N, C-alpha and C positions, 0 to 999 in steps of 0.2 A: 288422755286415755292411756291405759296400760294394757297391752295385749295379753300379757301373761296372767291377767285376772281370769281369763277363760278357764273354765273347769272348776273354779273354786266353789261355785254353787252346788256342785255335786256332793259337797260335804253337808249341805243343808237340806232339810225336808221341804217339800212343796208347801207354798203358802200363798195367800192372796195379798199381793203388794198393794200399798196405798200410795196416793199421790203425795209427793213431798211438798210441804207448805213453803211458800216464799217466806224468807226470814232474813234478818240482818246477821251476816257473819261477824263474829266477834273474836278479836285477837288479843292476847295469844291463845285463848281457849281453843279456837277452831284450827290452830296449827296441830293440835293434838288429835287423839283417836276418838271415834264415835261408835262405841261398841253396841249401841242400840240399833244401828243400821247394819245391814247384811255385809256389804262389801266396801272396802276402802283401800286406797293405795297412795303411797308417796313415791313419786317417779322422777328420777333425775337423769337427764341425758346431757351430753356435752361433747365438746371438741377441744383438744389441747395439742400443743406442740412441745417437744422436749427442748430444754434450754441447754446451751453449751455447743460444743463443736459438732456433736452427733445429732443432727436435726432429724427428728422423727415426728410423724403425725398420727394422732390417736383419736378415736371416738370412744366414749365410755358411757355406760348405763348402769344404774343401780336402782332397784325397786324393792320396797318393803310393802307387803300386803297383809291386811287383816280381814278375816272372814268370821262371821258369827255362825255357829253350828246350831241350827234351830232345834234339832232333836234332843239336845242336852241342856237346854236353858233351864229346865225345871229341876235338874239334878243338883243335890246338895253336896256331893262329894267333890273335894278339891282335885280329884284325879279325873273328873269329867272334862272332856275337851270342849269347853264352851266357846273358846275363841282359838282360831288357828293363825299362826304367823308364818308367812312364806317370804322368801327373799330371792332375788336374782341379781347377778352381777355379770357384766360383759365388757370386754375391751375389743375394739376394732384396731388392729395393727395394720395401718394403711400400707407401709412399705413391705411388710411381710405378707400382705394379702391374706390375713387370717383373722378369724373371729374366735376369741376366747370367751368361755361361758361357764358359769357355775350356778348352783341353786341349792336352797335349803328349805326345810319345813319343820315346824315343831308346834305343839300346843302351847298356848300362853300359860305362864306360871312357873313356879319353882326356880325362879332366877334364870331360866334357860332362854325364855323369849317373853317380850312384853312390848306393848305400845302404850305410852303414857297418854292419859286423857287431858293433861294440862298444857303440854307443849309438844313439838316434834322431838320425840326421844324414843327411839326404837332399838331393840336388841334382838338378835337371833344368834345364839351361841356367841361366837367372837366377832360377829358382824354388827356394826352399830351405825346409826345415823342420828345426829342430834343438832338441834338449832340452839344457838347460844345468843340470846338477845343482848343488845348493848347499843353503843352509839352507831356502830355498823353491825347489824345482825349477821351471823355467820352460821352456815351449815358445815358440820364436821362429819366426815364419813371415813370409816375404817372397815375394809372388807378384804381380809386375807383369803384368797380363793385357791382353787386347784390349778396350779401352773401360772397364776398371776395374782396381783394384789392391787387394791386402790387405797390410797391415803390422800384425802383431798380436803381442802378448806375452800368454801364457796361463799363469797361475800355479796350481800345484797347491794346493788347500785341503783335500783329503781323500785318504786312501789309495786306491790303485787297487782295482778289483773284479776278482777272478778269476772269469770266467764259467764256467758249467757246473760240473764237479767239479774244483775247484782249478785251473782254467784249461784243462781239456780239455772242449770244448763239442761235444756230439753234434748233428749236423745231419740225421740220417736213421736209418732202422731198421737199417742195417748199420753195424758198428763203424768201418769205414773212412771213413764219411761224418762227419767230425769235424774240428775245428780247435783249435789253441791260441789262446786268446782272452782278452784282458783289456780293461777299460774304465777311463778316468779321467774321471769326471764332475765337475761343479761347478768347472770351471777359471775362475778370475777373469780376465777378458779386458779388455785396453785396447789402444788403438792407433788405426789409421786405416783407413777405407775410402774409396777414391777412385772416383767415377763420372764419366766423361767430363771429366776434368780438375778436378773439384771434390772437395776432400778434406774428409771429416768425421771429427772426433775422436770415437771411440766407446768405450763401456764396456758390458760384458755378461757372459754366461756361455757357456762352451764345453764340449764333450764330445769325448773322444778314444777311438776304438777301434783296437786293434792286433790283427790276426788273421793266422795263417799256417797253411797246410794243404797236403795232397796232393790231397784230393778232398772236395767239399762236397755236391754234388747227387746225390740218388738218381735213377735213370733215369726214374722217374715224375714227378719234380719239374719244373715249368715255370718257377717263379720263387719269389720270397719277398716277404713284407711284414715290415717291421722298424720299431720305434720306439726311440729313445734320448731320454729326457726328464729334464731337470733340473727338479725340483720346487722351488717357491718356499721351502719350509721346509728345504731342504738334502738332501732324499731324492733317490734316483736310480732310475729305472725303465727296464728293458730288456724288450722282448717281441718275439718273432718267430714266424712260421710259414713253412714251405715248402709250396707249393701244387702240386696237380696241374692239368691242363688244365681239369678241371671245377670247380676252386675248392676242392676238399676238401683237408684238411691232410695232408701226408706226415709232418710233424714240427713240434713246437712247443717253445718254450723261452723263457728269459729270467730275470730276477732283479729283486728290489726290495731296496734298502738304505735303511733308515730314516735320518733325520737323526741318530739316536743311534748308528748304526753296525751295527744288526742286519741281517744279510743273509739273505734268503729266496731260494733257487734254485728256479725253477719246473720241474716235471717234465712229461714228455710227457702231454698230455691235460688239463693244468691251465690252458692259455691258449687262448682262442678269439678270432678276429677276425670280426666281423660287419659287412659293408658297410652303410652308412646312406645315403650320397649319392655319386653318381658325376659325373665330368667327362669329356667326350669331347675328346680332343686334336684340334685342327684340322690338325695336321701329320701324325699317324699314324693317326687315327681310333681309337686305343686308348681304352678306357673304364677310367678309373682311379677307384677308390673314394677320394675326397678327404675323406670323413668315415667314421670307423669307431667301432663299439663294441668295446672290447677288454676282455675279462674275464680277470682274473688271480686267484690265491689271496688277494691283499691288497686288491683293489678292482676294481670295474668302472668303466672310464673311457670318455670320449668323446675321440677324437682328431680335430681339425678343421684342415684346411689353412688357413693365414692368407690365401693367395691360391691359386686353383686352378691357374693356369698356371705350373707348376714342373716341366715335363717337360724332360729333358736329352737331347740327341742327341750321343752320343759315338762315332758310327760312324767318325770320323776317327782314333780312337786305340784304344779297347778294343772297339769294334764294337757296343756296346749302346745301346739307347734305353730310358730308364727315367724314373720320376718320383721326385723327391727334393726335399723342401722344408720350410720352416719351418712348424711346426704348433703348435697349442695343445692342452693337456691339461686336460680337465674331469673333476671327480669325479662320483660318482653323483648328487649334488645339483645338478649343472649349474654348479658354481663352477669358475672357472679356477684350477688349482693348479700349473701349470707350463708350460714351453715346451721345444721340442726339435725333432727332425727325424723325419719319416716317410719311409720309402724303400720303393718298390714296383717290382718287376722282373717281367718275363715277361708283361706285358700287351700290349706292341707286338709282341713275338716271344719265343719260348721262349729261355731262357738256354742258353748252351753253356759249361759249366765242367767 
């Protein structure tokens, strides 16, 4: 799930959503965009260390969003904004204790912004993300941003994971609250991260989520909490909950795939998020749980933010303020077993999706 999708629906007129049908996802077609559905995102998070004598630790995030503007779909003019493209990029500098963030938005068309329907190929001005199929499929990302830049190659090392029931992931008690959703964990990553003109050669692991839907949030849901974790042994963990204003769960889900390839899909009621420690944002005064106990059918974990200050303000594009950052995964014995990203929405303000 990608928190910064919040607010995109404000660009669309109200409508009555329908339930998504179960279907077989087909590739490479479903790596591409689905403009007939309202909301879609390609979401990459990861962890990397610089190579060489100057050892630095980084988290990184890049997301491209596409949203259908319902009010303009019948317009014939090429200038009508029928599809909008948003993008976010962020770097967590662990040693510097700083989060770098940038964002962009444009209507699709005129060579400025597009999302291919044939493969993962996205462009927003000079930001790009592209999947290059081959013997080893590779994602290439280039995002020169304000004060920082990402130039990354991310190679597939494992098959993708179809989340939910063969790629149809429920997000609420009503069948229409669902998405098509797959993940690509354990992406071997190399490239460079630039901070204020200084470039670091880096290597690490990344995680990709691709999700598209008509409707995600139940009316009682204020936001969600989500983790995507690459475990050191090659396993992959996803867990999420959608919350009410009081903090109770509207819906839960996720999956665990072992290093040997066994996939366990979590059912409703099998995942719990228990806050352990909170951080209060000086910007919004929102109180974020930056340490969680997350119980799943396969293990009870502790999820801990590497640094607390990883709140992102995307009001200039998607309209959301949310927390998203590099975090560690500890097992029930307190041993660190992986790294990944924690995402929390609806704490500064309720989501509108």
